[in-house]
C-alpha positions in Angstrom: 59.7 31.9 -39.5 62.2 32.4 -42.3 59.5 32.2 -45.0 57.5 35.2 -43.7 58.4 38.4 -45.4 55.1 40.3 -45.5 51.9 40.1 -43.3 48.5 41.6 -43.8 46.2 43.1 -41.1 42.4 43.2 -41.5 39.6 44.5 -39.1 36.1 43.1 -39.6 32.7 43.3 -37.9 31.6 46.1 -35.7 34.2 48.7 -34.6 35.6 48.9 -31.1 37.8 51.2 -29.2 41.3 49.7 -29.3 41.4 48.5 -32.9 43.9 51.1 -33.9 46.0 50.1 -30.9 46.2 46.5 -32.2 47.0 47.7 -35.7 49.8 49.9 -34.3 51.3 47.3 -32.1 51.2 44.5 -34.7 52.7 46.8 -37.3 55.5 48.1 -35.1 56.4 44.6 -33.8 56.4 43.2 -37.3 58.7 45.9 -38.6 61.0 46.5 -35.6 61.4 42.9 -34.4 61.3 41.0 -37.7 61.8 43.5 -40.6 58.5 42.3 -42.2 56.5 44.4 -44.6 53.0 45.1 -43.4 49.9 45.5 -45.7 46.7 47.1 -44.4 43.6 45.3 -45.8 40.7 47.8 -45.9 37.1 46.9 -44.8 37.7 43.4 -43.6 38.2 40.9 -46.3 36.7 43.2 -48.8 40.2 44.6 -49.3 41.2 41.3 -50.8 38.3 41.2 -53.1 39.6 44.5 -54.5 43.3 44.3 -53.7 44.1 47.6 -55.3 42.6 49.2 -52.1 45.2 47.6 -49.9 48.2 49.7 -48.8 51.4 49.4 -46.9 51.4 50.2 -43.2 54.6 51.9 -42.2 55.8 53.3 -38.9 54.7 56.7 -40.1 51.2 55.4 -41.0 50.6 54.1 -37.5 52.1 57.0 -35.6 49.6 58.8 -33.5 46.7 56.3 -33.9 47.0 54.7 -30.4 44.3 57.0 -28.8 42.0 57.1 -31.8 38.7 55.2 -31.8 37.5 53.2 -34.8 39.9 51.7 -37.2 42.1 53.3 -39.9 41.5 50.3 -42.0 37.8 50.6 -42.1 35.5 47.7 -41.3 32.4 45.9 -42.5 30.1 43.1 -41.1 29.1 42.0 -44.6 32.5 41.0 -46.1 32.2 37.2 -46.2 34.1 35.8 -49.3 32.4 32.5 -48.8 29.0 34.1 -49.2 29.7 37.2 -51.4 26.7 39.0 -52.8 27.5 39.8 -56.4 26.1 42.8 -58.3 23.9 40.3 -60.2 20.7 40.4 -58.2 20.2 37.5 -55.8 23.4 35.7 -56.7 25.7 34.6 -53.8 29.2 33.4 -54.7 32.1 31.7 -53.0 35.1 33.8 -54.0 37.4 32.6 -51.3 39.9 31.2 -53.9 40.0 34.7 -55.4 40.7 36.3 -52.0 43.6 33.8 -51.4 45.0 34.4 -54.8 44.8 38.2 -54.4 46.6 38.0 -51.0 49.4 36.1 -52.8 49.6 38.7 -55.5 50.1 41.3 -52.8 52.9 39.2 -51.5 51.1 38.6 -48.2 52.4 35.5 -46.4 50.1 35.6 -43.3 47.2 37.6 -42.1 46.1 38.9 -38.7 42.4 39.1 -38.7 41.0 41.3 -35.9 37.3 40.7 -35.3 34.5 38.9 -33.4 33.1 35.5 -33.8 32.0 36.0 -37.4 35.4 37.4 -38.6 37.2 34.6 -36.8 35.0 32.0 -38.4 35.8 33.4 -41.9 39.5 33.5 -41.0 39.4 29.8 -39.9 37.7 28.8 -43.1 40.4 30.5 -45.0 43.0 28.8 -42.8 41.4 25.4 -43.7 42.0 26.3 -47.4 45.7 27.0 -46.8 45.9 30.7 -45.8 48.1 31.4 -42.9 45.8 33.1 -40.4 46.2 34.4 -36.8 43.2 35.9 -35.0 42.8 38.7 -32.5 39.4 38.7 -30.6 37.4 41.9 -30.8 33.9 42.7 -29.3 32.7 45.3 -26.9 30.2 42.7 -25.7 32.9 40.6 -24.0 31.1 37.5 -25.0 33.8 35.4 -26.6 34.3 32.3 -24.5 38.0 31.8 -25.4 39.2 35.0 -23.7 38.6 36.4 -20.3 38.4 40.0 -21.7 38.2 41.6 -25.1 39.5 45.1 -25.8 36.7 47.7 -26.1 34.7 46.3 -23.3 36.3 48.5 -20.7 35.9 51.6 -22.8 32.2 50.8 -23.3 31.8 50.4 -19.6 33.3 53.9 -19.1 30.7 55.3 -21.6 27.8 53.5 -19.9 28.9 54.4 -16.4 29.3 58.1 -17.4 25.8 58.1 -19.0 24.1 56.6 -16.0 26.0 59.0 -13.7 24.4 61.9 -15.6 21.0 60.2 -15.7 21.1 59.8 -11.9 20.8 63.5 -11.3 17.9 64.2 -13.6 16.1 61.0 -12.4 16.4 62.1 -8.8 15.3 65.7 -9.5 12.1 64.7 -11.4 11.3 61.5 -9.4 11.2 59.4 -12.6 11.9 55.9 -13.8 14.8 56.1 -16.3 15.4 53.2 -18.6 18.9 53.0 -20.2 19.3 50.7 -23.1 22.8 49.4 -23.8 24.4 47.0 -26.3 24.5 43.3 -25.7 22.7 41.3 -28.4 23.2 37.8 -26.9 24.9 38.4 -23.6 24.4 40.9 -20.8 27.9 41.8 -19.8 27.7 45.5 -20.6 24.3 45.9 -18.9 25.5 44.0 -15.8 28.9 45.5 -15.3 27.8 48.9 -16.6 24.7 48.8 -14.4 26.7 47.9 -11.3 29.4 50.6 -11.9 26.8 53.2 -12.7 24.6 52.5 -9.7 21.5 51.2 -11.5 18.7 49.8 -9.4 17.4 47.2 -11.9 19.4 45.3 -14.5 17.6 43.3 -17.3 19.8 40.9 -19.3 19.1 38.1 -21.7 20.3 35.4 -19.3 17.7 36.1 -16.6 14.0 35.9 -17.4 12.0 38.7 -15.9 8.4 40.1 -15.8 7.2 43.6 -15.9 5.0 43.0 -12.9 8.1 42.2 -10.8 10.0 45.2 -12.1 7.0 47.4 -11.2 6.8 45.8 -7.7 10.5 46.6 -7.2 9.8 50.2 -8.1 6.9 50.4 -5.7 9.0 48.8 -2.9 11.6 51.5 -3.5 9.0 54.2 -3.2 7.8 52.8 0.2 11.2 53.4 1.6 11.3 57.0 0.3 13.4 56.3 -2.8 11.2 58.0 -5.5 13.3 57.3 -8.6 14.6 54.2 -10.3 17.3 53.6 -12.9 16.9 50.5 -15.1 19.7 49.2 -17.3 18.4 47.0 -20.2 20.5 44.9 -22.6 19.3 45.2 -26.2 19.0 41.5 -26.6 16.7 40.7 -23.6 14.0 38.2 -24.1 10.6 40.0 -23.8 8.4 38.4 -21.1 5.2 36.6 -22.2 2.9 39.4 -21.1 4.5 41.8 -23.6 2.8 41.3 -27.0 4.5 44.2 -28.8 6.5 43.5 -31.9 10.2 44.1 -31.1 10.5 45.8 -34.5 8.0 48.5 -33.4 10.9 50.3 -31.6 13.9 49.9 -29.4 13.6 47.3 -26.7 14.2 50.1 -24.2 11.2 51.9 -25.4 9.0 48.8 -25.3 10.1 48.1 -21.7 9.7 51.8 -20.8 6.1 51.9 -22.1 5.2 48.6 -20.3 6.7 49.9 -17.0 4.9 53.3 -17.4 1.6 51.4 -17.9 2.2 49.0 -15.0 3.6 51.4 -12.5 1.7 54.6 -13.4 5.1 56.4 -13.1 6.6 58.8 -15.5 9.3 57.0 -17.5 12.0 58.3 -19.8 14.2 56.1 -22.1 17.7 56.7 -23.2 19.2 54.5 -25.9 23.0 54.8 -25.8 23.5 52.9 -29.1 26.7 53.4 -31.1 28.3 55.9 -28.7 29.3 52.8 -26.8 31.5 51.8 -29.8 33.1 55.2 -30.3 35.7 57.4 -28.7 39.2 57.0 -27.5 40.0 53.7 -25.8 40.6 53.6 -22.1 44.2 53.1 -20.8 43.3 49.4 -20.0 42.0 48.8 -23.5 45.1 50.4 -25.0 47.4 48.1 -23.0 45.3 45.0 -23.7 45.1 45.8 -27.4 48.8 46.4 -27.6 49.5 43.0 -25.9 47.2 41.3 -28.3 48.9 42.9 -31.4 52.4 41.9 -30.3 51.2 38.4 -29.3 49.6 37.9 -32.8 53.0 38.8 -34.4 54.7 36.3 -32.1 52.3 33.6 -33.1 53.2 34.2 -36.8 56.9 34.2 -36.1 56.5 30.8 -34.4 54.4 29.4 -37.3 51.4 28.9 -35.0 48.6 29.5 -37.5 45.0 28.8 -37.1 45.2 30.3 -33.6 43.8 33.3 -31.8 45.4 35.3 -29.0 43.5 35.4 -25.7 43.7 36.6 -22.2 43.9 33.7 -19.7 44.7 34.2 -16.0 46.3 37.5 -16.8 48.6 36.2 -19.5 48.3 36.3 -23.3 48.1 32.8 -24.8 47.3 31.3 -28.2 44.2 29.2 -28.5 42.9 27.2 -31.5 40.4 29.3 -33.4 38.4 26.1 -34.1 37.7 25.9 -30.3 37.2 29.6 -29.9 34.5 30.3 -32.4 30.8 29.5 -32.0 30.9 29.5 -28.2 29.5 32.5 -26.4 30.5 33.5 -22.9 27.1 34.2 -21.3 26.5 35.7 -17.9 25.9 33.0 -15.3 22.7 33.8 -13.4 24.3 32.2 -10.3 27.7 33.7 -11.0 29.7 35.9 -8.7 28.9 39.2 -10.4 25.2 38.6 -10.4 25.4 37.5 -6.7 27.3 40.7 -5.9 24.7 42.8 -7.6 21.9 41.1 -5.7 23.7 41.5 -2.4 23.7 45.3 -2.8 20.0 45.4 -3.6 20.0 45.4 -7.4 16.9 43.7 -8.9 16.7 41.6 -12.0 13.0 41.4 -12.4 12.8 37.8 -11.6 
C-alpha cells in the first residue's frame, strides 16, 4: 500500500526457536521488496511503552540470525498495555492510547506482532483501536487452532526425542521406570508427538484422563513379557487423577507422578524435567523454512492492506485468517484422533 513507509516488529510471550527467522524474513522482505523502514520493538509491546528502546532493523542487523534461537528483540509475557502494572503499588492502567501514540511518534505505520494467543489478543485489541496489525502465530505447544503448525514445535520435538533416546539406554541398563516431563500446559501435542518419536511406552496428556493404577498395571504387564523398563512421557498440564491428593505446587507434575508410580508399582523411578531446554537452541530446518514463509507472508498482508489478520499454515499453503477467529480457541489433541490411534496401535498406553 502506498501509505506504508515504516513497519514495526514485536515478539511477545514465551520464546521459541524460529523467532529470529521470522524477524529476518520480514525485515528483508520489507526492505528488498518494498523499500520500507523497519523498527524493532523490544520486549513485546514494552518497547512502545518506552519507545526510546526501539531501534531500526537493517539488513546488517538481521544478517546471521537465521540459525539463532531466542529473539534479538527480547520478549516478555507481561507486556499488556491494556493491563499495565504501574510502579505505584497495586495500580493497573490502560495505556494502550500511549502505546499507539508512541508508535506514531516512531513513524510506524503497521506492526507485525509475533506471539501466541495472548500476544495476538493484545494485537487485536490494538487493531480495534485503529492500529494496523498483522499477526504471526508462535508457540512450541502447537495448540493454536487457526494454523496446522507453528514454528518451534518441530525443534521442540527434536529436543524431546533426543532426550528420550538418551534416557532409553540408562532406563534399560538399570531396569527402571523413567518419567520425562515435557511442556504442554493445556494441550498434549509435545508429549504425544515427542513420546511417539522417542519411543515412549506410556504417554500422559491433558486430554485423556488416566489413573495411577492403570499406569502401574501397564508397567507390570510389560514386566510379564520380559520388558523390565518403562519410559513415560508426561505433559506438564495433565489433570491429576482423583486418587492423587498431592498439591501440584509441591513440585513438578513429573515428580508427583513419579512418586505415585513408585509407590504403586514398587519400582525404582527416576524423573527428568526437560523444562526450558525445549524452548532453546537453533531452530530445525523445517522451522527455519516455516518461520521464513510466515515472515514473508506477514509483509505481503501489510502490502495488501489486510490488517487484523494472522498468517497461518493451511493444507500446506500460507494464508491469512482473521485474528478475531484465531484467538481464544485451542487446538487440543483428539482422544479418538489419528495420532492417538496410531500410538495405541503400536502398544503405547495412555493410562486410561
